[in-house]
C-alpha positions, 0 to 999 in steps of 0.5 A: 846616476839617478837624478831626483826630479820634483823633490821638495825643497827643505824649508827653514822653519820658524815660529810665527812668534820669532820676530816679536820674541827676538825684538823683545831680546833686542829691546831688552839688550838695548836697554841694558847697553844704554843704561836705561834699565839695570835694576836687578829684577830687569837683569833677572828677567833679561837672563831668564828671556835670553836663555829661553830665546836661545833654547828655542831659536838656536836652530829654528830662526828660519831665513833670518840668520843675520837677524838671529846671529847679531841679536845672539851676539849682542845678547850673549855678550851682555849676559856674560858681562852680567854673569862675570860682574855678579861672580865678582860681586860687582853690579852691572854698569853699561859704561864699564863693560868688556865689550864695545858698546856702540858696536853692540848697539849697531849690530842690534840695529842690524838684527832689527832691520834683518827681522823686518826684512824677513818678516816683509818677505815672508808675509808675517 
């Protein structure tokens, strides 16, 4: 069986703005979880940004799998909570969610650390 020699390796592709845009989603998610920003305008902006972020980076998060996955996990849970609350006519309240707020904040910290580590490793 022939062996391929000097074949190019597959490279994970990530947009240069990945870290900045992911940090924006992380920061917005934290603000909602901490109850720092819960007005409808901020919530609408969060829902729009998180959906665009997901569409853009779902398959293009480079070597920052855990940075992406942890950010995705937390923002998705907050986004679903907001949608369910709206469907039931209940305002979003960070103290009354279906999810463990402390856990979500901790995985956002892990996502941030991974992003900065990836940034350092890749020099962007």
